SERO-4910 file (N, C-alpha, C, O; in steps of 0.05 Angstrom, whole numbers):
BEGIN
 pado doro    nc1    nc2    nc3   cac1   cac2   cac3    cc1    cc2    cc3    oc1    oc2    oc3
  Met    A     17    -24      0      0      0      0     18     25      0     36     27     16
  Arg    A     11     43    -19     27     67    -21     20     86      2     -4     91      7
  Ala    A     39     97     16     34    116     38     24    142     27     32    151      6
  Thr    A      6    154     42     -5    180     35     18    201     37     31    203     58
  Pro    A     23    216     16     46    235     17     41    256     38     18    265     42
  Phe    A     63    264     51     61    285     72     59    312     58     75    319     41
  Val    A     39    328     65     34    354     53     47    375     71     39    378     94
  Arg    A     66    390     60     80    411     76     64    437     74     56    446     53
  Val    A     59    449     97     47    475     97     69    496     91     89    495    104
  Pro    A     64    513     72     85    533     66     93    549     91     76    556    107
  Leu    A    118    555     93    128    568    117    115    595    122    108    601    145
  Arg    A    110    610    102     97    636    106     69    633    117     61    648    135
  Arg    A     55    614    106     28    610    116     28    600    145     12    609    161
  Ala    A     47    583    151     49    573    179     56    596    198     45    597    220
  Ala    A     73    614    189     81    637    206     57    655    210     52    665    232
  Arg    A     41    659    189     17    676    191     -3    663    211    -14    677    228
  Leu    A     -7    638    209    -25    624    227    -15    626    256    -31    629    274
  Ala    A     11    623    260     22    625    287     18    653    298     11    656    321
  Arg    A     23    674    281     19    701    291    -10    706    298    -16    719    318
  Arg    A    -28    696    281    -56    700    286    -65    686    312    -81    697    328
  Gly    A    -53    663    317    -60    649    342    -50    664    366    -64    666    386
  Arg    A    -25    674    365    -14    690    387    -30    715    392    -36    723    414
  Thr    A    -39    728    370    -55    752    372    -81    746    387    -90    761    404
  Glu    A    -94    724    379   -119    717    392   -116    711    421   -133    720    438
  Val    A    -95    696    428    -90    691    457    -85    716    472    -96    720    494
  Asp    A    -68    734    461    -62    760    474    -87    777    476    -91    791    497
  Trp    A   -104    777    455   -128    793    456   -147    784    479   -157    800    494
  Leu    A   -150    758    481   -168    747    502   -157    754    529   -172    760    548
  Gly    A   -130    752    532   -118    757    558   -117    786    566   -112    792    589
  Ser    A   -122    804    547   -119    833    553   -145    847    560   -144    870    567
  Arg    A   -167    833    558   -193    847    560   -197    860    588   -210    880    589
  Arg    A   -186    848    609   -190    860    635   -167    878    645   -168    889    666
  Gly    A   -147    880    628   -124    897    635   -128    925    626   -149    933    615
  Gly    A   -107    941    630   -108    969    622    -82    983    625    -65    974    642
  Ala    A    -77   1004    610    -53   1020    612    -61   1049    605    -83   1054    596
  Asp    A    -42   1067    609    -47   1095    602    -44   1099    572    -59   1115    560
  Val    A    -25   1085    560    -20   1088    532    -11   1061    521      4   1046    533
  Ala    A    -21   1054    497    -11   1031    482      6   1041    459      0   1061    446
  Val    A     29   1027    454     47   1034    432     51   1010    415     60    989    424
  Phe    A     43   1012    389     48    990    370     72    998    353     71   1016    337
  His    A     93    982    357    118    986    342    135    961    346    134    949    367
  Glu    A    149    953    325    167    930    327    194    940    339    212    948    324
  Phe    A    196    939    365    220    950    378    244    932    374    243    908    372
  His    A    267    946    371    293    932    368    313    945    388    312    969    393
  Arg    A    331    928    398    352    939    414    372    954    396    379    944    375
  Pro    A    381    978    404    400    993    388    426    978    386    433    962    404
  Pro    A    441    982    364    436   1003    344    414    994    324    413    971    316
  Tyr    A    397   1013    317    376   1009    298    368   1036    287    381   1056    291
  Gly    A    346   1037    272    338   1061    258    328   1083    277    323   1078    301
  Gly    A    326   1107    266    319   1131    282    292   1130    295    289   1139    318
  Gly    A    272   1121    280    245   1119    292    245   1101    317    232   1107    337
  Asn    A    259   1079    315    261   1061    338    275   1075    361    267   1072    384
  Gln    A    297   1090    356    311   1104    376    293   1124    390    293   1126    415
  Phe    A    278   1139    374    260   1159    386    239   1147    403    233   1156    426
  Leu    A    226   1125    394    205   1113    409    215   1100    435    201   1101    455
  Leu    A    239   1089    434    250   1079    459    253   1102    480    247   1099    503
  Ala    A    263   1125    470    266   1148    488    239   1158    498    236   1165    522
  Leu    A    219   1159    480    192   1168    488    180   1150    509    168   1159    529
  Val    A    182   1124    505    170   1105    524    184   1107    551    171   1107    572
  Arg    A    211   1110    551    225   1114    577    215   1139    591    212   1139    615
  Glu    A    211   1160    576    202   1185    588    174   1182    600    169   1191    623
  Leu    A    156   1169    586    129   1165    596    129   1147    621    116   1153    641
  Gln    A    145   1126    619    146   1108    643    159   1122    666    152   1116    689
  Gly    A    179   1139    661    191   1154    683    172   1173    697    177   1181    719
  Arg    A    150   1180    684    130   1196    696    109   1180    712     90   1191    723
  Gly    A    113   1154    711     94   1136    725     71   1127    708     53   1114    718
  Leu    A     72   1133    682     51   1124    664     55   1094    657     78   1085    654
  Arg    A     34   1080    654     35   1052    646     33   1051    615     14   1061    603
  Val    A     54   1039    603     56   1037    574     56   1007    567     73    992    576
  Glu    A     37    999    550     37    972    540     45    972    511     38    991    497
  Thr    A     59    951    502     69    951    475     56    928    460     55    905    469
  Asn    A     47    935    435     35    915    416     12    900    428      6    877    420
  Arg    A     -3    913    445    -29    904    454    -45    928    463    -34    948    471
  Leu    A    -71    925    462    -89    947    470   -110    935    488   -130    924    479
  Ser    A   -106    938    514   -123    925    533   -150    938    536   -155    960    525
  Gly    A   -167    924    550   -195    933    551   -200    960    564   -219    973    556
  Ala    A   -182    968    582   -186    994    596   -167   1016    585   -167   1038    596
  Thr    A   -152   1010    564   -134   1030    553   -149   1047    533   -164   1037    517
  Thr    A   -145   1074    535   -161   1092    519   -145   1108    499   -156   1125    485
  Ala    A   -118   1103    497   -102   1118    478    -81   1099    466    -69   1083    480
  Cys    A    -78   1101    439    -59   1083    425    -43   1098    405    -54   1113    389
  Leu    A    -17   1095    406      1   1106    386     12   1083    369     23   1064    380
  Phe    A      9   1085    343     21   1065    325     39   1078    305     33   1099    295
  Asn    A     62   1064    300     84   1077    286     86   1069    257     92   1046    250
  Ser    A     82   1089    239     87   1086    211     77   1060    200     53   1054    200
  Phe    A     95   1042    189     87   1016    180    102    994    196    101    971    189
  Asn    A    116   1002    218    134    984    232    119    970    255    128    971    278
  Phe    A     98    956    248     82    941    268     65    921    252     64    922    228
  Asp    A     53    903    267     36    883    255      8    895    250     -8    899    268
  Phe    A      2    900    224    -23    913    217    -47    896    226    -66    906    238
  Ala    A    -46    870    221    -68    853    227    -73    852    258    -96    852    267
  Arg    A    -52    853    273    -54    852    302    -68    878    312    -85    877    329
  Leu    A    -59    901    301    -71    926    310   -101    926    303   -118    934    319
  Arg    A   -108    917    279   -136    916    271   -153    899    290   -176    905    296
  Arg    A   -141    877    300   -155    859    318   -160    873    345   -181    869    357
  Phe    A   -140    888    354   -143    901    380   -159    927    379   -171    934    400
  Ala    A   -160    940    357   -173    966    355   -202    964    361   -216    944    354
  Arg    A   -213    985    375   -241    985    382   -250   1013    387   -234   1032    389
  Asp    A   -276   1017    388   -288   1043    394   -280   1052    422   -275   1036    440
  Gly    A   -278   1078    425   -272   1089    451   -242   1093    456   -234   1101    478
  Val    A   -226   1086    436   -197   1089    439   -187   1112    420   -195   1112    397
  Arg    A   -172   1130    430   -160   1151    414   -136   1139    399   -117   1132    411
  Met    A   -138   1138    372   -118   1124    356   -101   1146    341   -112   1161    325
  Val    A    -75   1146    347    -57   1166    336    -35   1151    320    -22   1133    330
  His    A    -31   1160    295    -13   1147    277     12   1165    274     10   1188    265
  Arg    A     35   1155    282     60   1169    277     71   1162    250     76   1138    244
  Val    A     74   1182    232     81   1177    204    106   1192    198    108   1216    204
  Asp    A    125   1179    184    148   1193    173    147   1191    143    127   1182    131
  Gly    A    168   1199    130    169   1197    101    159   1223     87    163   1245     97
  Pro    A    148   1220     63    139   1195     50    161   1175     46    184   1182     38
  Ile    A    155   1150     51    175   1129     50    187   1126     22    212   1124     19
  Gly    A    170   1127      2    180   1124    -26    199   1146    -34    216   1142    -51
  Val    A    196   1170    -22    213   1193    -29    241   1188    -18    261   1190    -32
  Tyr    A    243   1183      9    270   1181     20    284   1154     14    308   1152     15
  Arg    A    268   1133      7    280   1108     -2    289   1110    -31    309   1097    -39
  Gly    A    275   1127    -46    282   1130    -74    267   1111    -92    272   1110   -116
  Phe    A    248   1096    -82    231   1078    -98    205   1073    -82    204   1075    -58
  Asp    A    183   1068    -98    157   1064    -86    149   1034    -88    144   1024   -110
  Asp    A    148   1021    -64    140    993    -64    112    989    -53    104    967    -46
  Gly    A     97   1011    -51     70   1009    -41     67   1015    -11     45   1014     -1
  Thr    A     90   1020      3     88   1024     32     72   1049     39     56   1048     57
  Asp    A     76   1071     24     61   1095     30     31   1090     26     15   1101     42
  Ala    A     23   1075      6     -5   1068      3    -16   1052     26    -39   1056     35
  Arg    A      0   1033     36     -9   1018     59    -12   1036     84    -31   1033     99
  Ile    A      8   1054     88      6   1072    110    -19   1089    108    -34   1093    127
  Gly    A    -25   1100     83    -49   1116     79    -74   1100     85    -93   1112     95
  Ala    A    -75   1075     77    -99   1059     81   -104   1054    111   -127   1057    120
  Val    A    -84   1047    126    -88   1042    155    -94   1069    169   -108   1069    189
  Asn    A    -82   1090    160    -88   1117    171   -117   1124    167   -130   1133    186
  Ser    A   -127   1120    143   -155   1126    137   -174   1109    153   -195   1118    161
  Glu    A   -166   1083    156   -184   1064    170   -185   1068    200   -206   1065    212
  Leu    A   -162   1074    213   -160   1072    242   -153   1099    256   -160   1102    279
  Ala    A   -140   1117    243   -129   1140    257   -149   1162    263   -166   1168    246
  Asp    A   -147   1173    287   -162   1197    294   -145   1222    290   -155   1243    284
  Ala    A   -118   1218    291    -99   1240    287    -73   1229    278    -68   1205    281
  Thr    A    -56   1246    266    -31   1237    255     -9   1256    265    -12   1281    265
  Ile    A     13   1245    273     37   1260    281     58   1256    260     67   1234    255
  Leu    A     67   1279    248     90   1278    230    114   1292    243    110   1308    261
  Gln    A    138   1286    233    162   1296    247    173   1322    237    191   1333    249
  Ser    A    163   1332    214    173   1358    204    152   1370    185    134   1357    175
  Arg    A    155   1397    181    138   1410    162    143   1399    134    125   1396    118
  Tyr    A    169   1393    129    175   1381    103    159   1356     98    147   1353     76
  Ser    A    157   1338    118    142   1313    114    113   1319    109    101   1306     92
  Leu    A    101   1337    124     73   1344    121     68   1354     93     49   1346     79
  Glu    A     85   1373     84     80   1386     58     86   1366     35     72   1367     14
  Lys    A    105   1348     39    111   1329     18     88   1309     15     81   1301     -8
  His    A     76   1300     37     53   1283     35     30   1297     20     17   1285      2
  Arg    A     25   1322     26      4   1337     12     10   1340    -17     -7   1337    -34
  Glu    A     36   1346    -23     44   1349    -51     38   1323    -67     31   1325    -91
  Leu    A     42   1300    -55     37   1275    -68      8   1265    -67      2   1244    -76
  Gly    A     -9   1282    -55    -37   1274    -52    -42   1253    -31    -63   1239    -33
  Leu    A    -25   1251    -11    -28   1232     10    -41   1246     34    -27   1259     50
  Asp    A    -67   1244     36    -81   1257     58    -81   1241     83    -86   1217     83
  Leu    A    -75   1254    105    -73   1240    131    -92   1253    151    -97   1278    149
  Arg    A   -102   1238    170   -122   1247    188   -110   1268    208    -91   1262    222
  Glu    A   -122   1291    210   -116   1311    230    -86   1313    236    -77   1308    258
  Pro    A    -70   1321    216    -41   1321    219    -31   1343    238    -42   1366    238
  Val    A    -11   1337    253      3   1356    270     33   1350    269     40   1326    267
  Val    A     50   1370    269     79   1366    267     91   1367    295     88   1387    309
  Ile    A    105   1346    303    121   1345    328    147   1332    321    148   1309    312
  Ser    A    169   1347    324    195   1337    318    203   1313    335    195   1311    358
  Asn    A    220   1296    324    234   1276    341    253   1290    360    258   1314    357
  Thr    A    263   1276    379    285   1285    395    300   1261    407    295   1239    398
  Val    A    318   1266    425    335   1245    435    334   1244    466    324   1262    479
  Asp    A    344   1222    477    346   1219    506    369   1236    516    392   1229    510
  Pro    A    364   1257    532    385   1274    541    404   1262    561    426   1272    566
  Ser    A    395   1240    573    413   1226    592    436   1211    577    456   1204    589
  Ile    A    432   1207    551    452   1193    534    466   1213    516    490   1214    515
  Phe    A    450   1229    501    461   1247    481    461   1276    492    440   1289    494
  His    A    485   1285    500    488   1311    512    517   1320    507    534   1304    501
  Pro    A    522   1346    509    549   1356    504    569   1346    525    561   1338    547
  Pro    A    595   1346    519    615   1339    538    620   1361    559    613   1384    554
  Ala    A    631   1353    581    637   1373    602    659   1392    593    659   1415    601
  Ala    A    677   1383    576    699   1400    565    706   1389    538    701   1366    531
  Arg    A    718   1407    522    726   1400    494    755   1406    490    767   1424    502
  Asp    A    767   1391    472    795   1397    463    793   1422    445    776   1424    428
  Pro    A    811   1441    449    811   1465    431    815   1455    402    831   1437    397
  Ala    A    801   1468    383    803   1460    355    828   1472    342    836   1462    321
  Ala    A    839   1493    354    862   1506    341    886   1488    341    892   1474    360
  Gly    A    900   1488    318    925   1473    316    922   1443    310    942   1429    311
  Arg    A    899   1434    304    895   1406    297    874   1404    274    861   1423    267
  Arg    A    871   1379    264    851   1375    243    823   1377    255    818   1369    278
  Leu    A    804   1388    239    776   1390    248    764   1362    246    766   1348    225
  Arg    A    751   1353    267    740   1326    268    711   1326    259    694   1339    271
  Val    A    706   1313    237    679   1312    225    669   1283    227    683   1264    221
  Val    A    643   1280    235    632   1254    239    605   1253    225    590   1272    225
  Thr    A    598   1230    215    571   1224    205    563   1196    212    581   1178    214
  Thr    A    538   1191    216    528   1165    225    503   1157    210    488   1174    201
  Ser    A    499   1131    207    474   1121    194    471   1092    200    490   1076    197
  Trp    A    447   1084    209    441   1056    212    434   1044    185    442   1021    179
  Ser    A    420   1059    168    412   1049    142    436   1050    122    452   1069    123
  Asp    A    438   1030    105    459   1030     85    447   1039     58    459   1034     37
  Asn    A    423   1051     58    412   1062     33    431   1083     22    439   1101     37
  Pro    A    438   1082     -3    456   1102    -14    447   1130    -11    463   1149    -12
  Arg    A    420   1134     -8    410   1161     -6    416   1174     22    410   1197     26
  Lys    A    428   1158     39    437   1169     65    463   1185     63    474   1193     83
  Gly    A    472   1189     38    496   1206     35    519   1193     22    542   1202     24
  Ala    A    515   1171      8    537   1156     -4    553   1173    -24    577   1171    -25
  Asp    A    539   1189    -40    553   1205    -60    570   1227    -47    592   1233    -56
  Val    A    560   1238    -25    576   1259    -11    600   1247      2    622   1259      0
  Leu    A    598   1224     14    621   1211     27    641   1203      6    665   1205     11
  Ala    A    632   1193    -17    651   1186    -38    666   1210    -48    690   1208    -52
  Trp    A    653   1233    -50    666   1257    -59    687   1266    -38    710   1273    -44
  Ile    A    679   1265    -13    698   1272      9    722   1254      8    745   1264     10
  Asp    A    718   1228      5    741   1209      6    760   1215    -17    785   1211    -14
  Arg    A    750   1224    -40    767   1230    -63    780   1257    -62    802   1261    -71
  Asn    A    765   1277    -51    772   1305    -56    780   1322    -32    794   1342    -35
  Leu    A    770   1315     -8    775   1333     15    804   1333     23    817   1312     21
  Asp    A    814   1355     32    841   1357     42    843   1345     70    835   1358     89
  Phe    A    853   1321     72    853   1307     98    876   1317    115    879   1307    138
  Asp    A    892   1336    105    912   1348    123    898   1367    142    908   1373    164
  Gly    A    874   1377    134    859   1395    151    835   1383    165    824   1395    184
  Phe    A    827   1359    156    802   1348    167    806   1318    173    820   1304    158
  Asp    A    793   1309    194    792   1280    201    762   1273    199    746   1285    212
  Val    A    756   1253    183    728   1245    178    723   1217    187    738   1198    180
  Thr    A    701   1213    202    694   1187    213    665   1181    205    647   1198    207
  Phe    A    661   1157    195    633   1147    190    628   1124    210    644   1105    211
  Ala    A    606   1125    224    598   1104    242    571   1093    233    551   1108    232
  Gly    A    570   1067    227    544   1056    219    548   1034    198    569   1020    198
  Arg    A    527   1030    182    527   1009    161    531   1021    134    519   1041    127
  Thr    A    549   1009    118    554   1019     91    565    996     74    580    979     84
  His    A    559    997     48    572    979     29    596    991     16    611    978      1
  Gln    A    601   1017     22    624   1031      9    650   1023     22    652   1015     45
  Arg    A    671   1027      6    698   1024     16    713   1051     13    712   1063     -8
  Phe    A    725   1059     34    738   1085     34    768   1082     38    778   1064     51
  Asp    A    783   1100     26    812   1101     29    820   1118     52    840   1112     65
  Arg    A    806   1139     58    815   1158     78    794   1164    100    802   1172    122
  Ile    A    770   1158     95    749   1161    116    751   1138    135    752   1115    127
  Arg    A    752   1144    161    753   1122    181    725   1111    185    706   1126    188
  Val    A    722   1085    185    696   1072    187    695   1057    214    713   1042    221
  Val    A    673   1062    229    668   1050    254    642   1034    252    622   1044    240
  Ala    A    641   1009    262    617    993    260    594   1005    276    599   1023    293
  Pro    A    569    997    270    547   1008    285    551   1005    315    560    984    325
  Leu    A    544   1027    330    548   1027    359    522   1030    373    503   1043    363
  Glu    A    520   1018    397    497   1023    414    497   1052    423    517   1066    419
  Ser    A    475   1061    434    471   1090    439    493   1102    456    503   1123    449
  Glu    A    500   1090    478    519   1102    497    547   1105    484    558   1127    485
  Pro    A    559   1084    472    585   1088    459    583   1106    435    603   1120    429
  Leu    A    560   1107    421    557   1126    399    559   1154    410    572   1171    398
  Ala    A    544   1160    431    545   1187    443    573   1194    452    582   1216    449
  Asp    A    588   1174    463    615   1179    472    632   1187    448    649   1206    450
  Leu    A    629   1174    425    643   1181    401    636   1209    392    654   1225    386
  Leu    A    610   1215    391    602   1241    381    614   1264    398    621   1285    387
  Arg    A    616   1259    424    627   1280    441    657   1286    437    668   1305    447
  Thr    A    670   1268    422    699   1273    416    702   1288    390    724   1295    382
  Gln    A    680   1294    376    681   1306    349    675   1336    350    668   1347    371
  Asp    A    678   1349    327    674   1378    325    649   1385    309    634   1403    316
  Val    A    644   1371    287    623   1377    268    609   1352    260    621   1331    256
  Phe    A    582   1354    257    566   1331    247    560   1336    217    551   1358    210
  Leu    A    564   1316    200    557   1318    172    530   1304    167    528   1280    172
  Ala    A    510   1318    158    484   1307    152    481   1308    121    474   1329    110
  Ala    A    486   1286    108    487   1285     79    464   1270     66    464   1267     41
  Gly    A    445   1260     82    423   1245     71    404   1262     54    401   1286     59
  Arg    A    390   1250     36    370   1263     19    342   1256     27    335   1233     31
  Asp    A    325   1277     29    296   1274     34    290   1260     60    269   1247     62
  Asp    A    308   1262     79    302   1250    106    284   1269    121    291   1292    125
  Pro    A    261   1260    129    241   1278    142    250   1289    169    244   1313    175
  Cys    A    264   1274    185    273   1283    211    294   1264    221    289   1244    235
  Ser    A    319   1269    214    341   1251    219    348   1250    248    356   1269    260
  Asn    A    344   1226    260    352   1222    288    382   1223    291    393   1232    311
  Ala    A    397   1214    270    426   1215    271    435   1244    274    453   1251    289
  Leu    A    423   1262    258    429   1291    260    422   1302    287    438   1317    299
  Leu    A    399   1295    298    391   1304    325    410   1295    346    417   1310    365
  Glu    A    420   1270    344    439   1260    363    465   1276    362    477   1282    383
  Gly    A    474   1282    338    498   1299    335    494   1327    347    511   1336    362
  Leu    A    472   1339    340    466   1366    351    465   1365    382    475   1383    395
  Ala    A    451   1345    392    448   1343    422    475   1340    436    478   1347    459
  Cys    A    495   1328    422    522   1326    433    538   1351    428    563   1351    433
  Gly    A    525   1372    418    539   1398    415    555   1401    390    573   1417    389
  Leu    A    547   1386    369    562   1388    343    547   1405    323    525   1397    314
  Pro    A    557   1428    316    545   1443    293    545   1425    268    562   1407    266
  Ala    A    527   1430    250    523   1412    228    530   1425    201    524   1448    196
  Ala    A    544   1409    184    546   1415    156    524   1397    143    526   1373    144
  Phe    A    503   1410    132    480   1394    125    472   1399     96    472   1422     86
  Leu    A    464   1378     82    452   1380     56    425   1393     59    409   1385     75
  Arg    A    420   1413     42    394   1426     43    373   1409     30    366   1412      7
  Ser    A    363   1390     46    344   1370     35    327   1360     58    337   1359     81
  Gly    A    303   1352     53    285   1341     73    281   1360     96    278   1384     93
  Gly    A    282   1348    121    278   1364    145    303   1376    157    302   1388    178
  His    A    327   1372    144    352   1382    156    351   1411    163    358   1418    186
  Pro    A    342   1429    145    343   1458    152    325   1464    176    333   1482    192
  Glu    A    303   1450    180    286   1455    203    300   1448    229    298   1462    249
  Leu    A    314   1425    228    327   1416    253    351   1433    260    356   1438    284
  Val    A    366   1442    241    392   1455    246    388   1484    252    401   1495    271
  Gly    A    371   1498    237    369   1527    241    395   1541    237    409   1536    217
  Glu    A    403   1557    257    429   1571    255    452   1555    268    474   1564    271
  Gly    A    446   1530    276    466   1513    288    483   1498    269    494   1477    275
  Gly    A    486   1509    244    503   1496    224    501   1512    198    490   1534    197
  Ile    A    513   1501    177    514   1514    151    506   1493    130    516   1470    130
  Gly    A    488   1500    112    478   1482     92    495   1483     66    510   1502     61
  Phe    A    492   1462     50    505   1460     24    486   1446      5    469   1430     14
  Asp    A    490   1451    -21    473   1438    -42    489   1418    -58    478   1398    -68
  Asp    A    516   1422    -60    533   1404    -75    558   1397    -58    567   1414    -43
  Pro    A    568   1373    -61    592   1366    -45    616   1384    -48    631   1388    -29
  Asp    A    619   1396    -72    643   1413    -76    642   1439    -60    661   1454    -59
  Glu    A    619   1444    -47    617   1467    -29    628   1460     -1    633   1478     15
  Leu    A    633   1435      4    640   1426     32    666   1438     42    667   1445     66
  Pro    A    687   1440     26    712   1452     38    707   1479     50    717   1486     71
  Asp    A    692   1496     35    686   1523     46    667   1522     70    671   1537     89
  Val    A    647   1504     69    629   1501     91    644   1493    117    639   1504    138
  Leu    A    661   1473    114    676   1463    137    696   1484    148    700   1486    172
  Ala    A    708   1499    129    726   1520    138    711   1542    154    720   1552    174
  Arg    A    687   1549    144    670   1568    159    663   1557    186    664   1572    206
  Leu    A    655   1532    187    647   1521    213    671   1520    233    667   1525    256
  Arg    A    695   1515    222    719   1517    240    721   1544    252    727   1547    276
  Asp    A    716   1565    236    719   1593    246    695   1601    264    698   1618    281
  Glu    A    672   1588    261    648   1596    275    638   1575    295    615   1575    302
  Leu    A    656   1557    303    647   1534    320    632   1543    345    610   1533    350
  Asp    A    642   1562    360    629   1571    385    602   1584    379    583   1578    393
  Glu    A    602   1601    359    577   1615    352    555   1595    343    533   1596    352
  Arg    A    563   1577    325    543   1557    315    535   1537    337    512   1529    339
  Arg    A    554   1530    354    547   1512    377    527   1525    395    509   1512    405
  Gly    A    530   1551    400    511   1565    417    484   1568    405    464   1574    419
  Ala    A    481   1565    379    455   1568    365    440   1541    363    418   1541    353
  Ile    A    452   1519    372    439   1493    370    414   1493    388    415   1500    411
  Arg    A    392   1483    377    367   1480    392    356   1452    386    346   1447    364
  Val    A    356   1435    406    345   1408    403    320   1407    421    322   1413    445
  Pro    A    297   1398    411    273   1397    428    277   1380    453    289   1359    451
  Ala    A    268   1390    475    270   1375    500    252   1351    499    229   1353    491
  Leu    A    262   1328    508    246   1304    509    220   1307    525    199   1298    516
  Ala    A    222   1321    547    198   1325    564    177   1341    549    153   1334    551
  Ser    A    185   1361    534    166   1378    519    154   1362    496    130   1364    490
  Val    A    170   1346    482    160   1329    460    140   1309    472    119   1304    460
  Ala    A    146   1297    494    127   1278    507    101   1291    515     80   1280    511
  Asp    A    103   1316    525     78   1331    531     61   1335    507     37   1331    508
  Arg    A     73   1341    484     58   1345    460     45   1319    450     23   1319    440
  Tyr    A     60   1297    452     49   1271    445     24   1265    462      4   1256    452
  Leu    A     27   1270    488      4   1264    506    -20   1282    499    -42   1273    502
  Glu    A    -15   1307    492    -37   1325    484    -52   1313    460    -77   1313    460
  Val    A    -38   1303    440    -51   1291    417    -65   1265    425    -87   1260    415
  Leu    A    -52   1249    441    -63   1223    449    -88   1227    466   -107   1210    465
  His    A    -90   1249    481   -113   1254    497   -134   1270    483   -156   1276    493
  Gly    A   -128   1278    458   -148   1292    442   -154   1320    450   -170   1334    438
***
């Protein structure tokens, strides 16, 4: 007798069924619970992307105030929910969502603009925003206006900048005088997307006078450099320690709505040489000097060397406590 062949369930289908089962168990177990705020986001231990860094800081701030924060569940007595961009389980959120909960969608991007290609993510974000959101938080005026320009309408939008954890990212107690040595320039990125500044770094590696400048890149990259020093991705504390040894932060990414890497550099007291793109000009203000083409960088860096104290004094990074207050205002309607 021929044995009945074993039928394999495709791995993706099995994973979906397992997620659905876990969601149902968690939903049933959450009905009698409650928290002050629910946050839906796929959290990762740093080093990771800027949105993840910001949300870790925001949750710590809320918990430090004594607020109860639950993640990736929305219990029966919880009345406010923050869900982040597309970085969460859509099906899980839909299962937990219910009437009587203030639903706030944190949106960055447009994703297709800063990635440089459209894979449908912005359409998915727009669909869940239309279906579930009572209000939307964007990280910059640039992001809000770019969504409108592309015809991406979002529910009750408000702009609240990202910020950083000041217990980690803060200026040093003292600095080495810049006179008589090379100016230390640093740039960082978790993403290895070439739009994070690959062309600018390549130009620097080929053309900048390294007798006057020392350039460090910390993060992920597929590029190979001859003169730029490369440091592997660092967790938040050692990254902040590195930033505090530097003089200037280079923000070379294109169409980034609110660069957490730039905010971390500014918070550590580094004036910025920034590409005039995305949300960079909003974040930097007078705390740095902008450029449009890499060949402007030698003059920009020379000016920053001469104006370090002035530009450092003009740095303004939003206070985490104030940003948390504004989030709570939106969450409470």
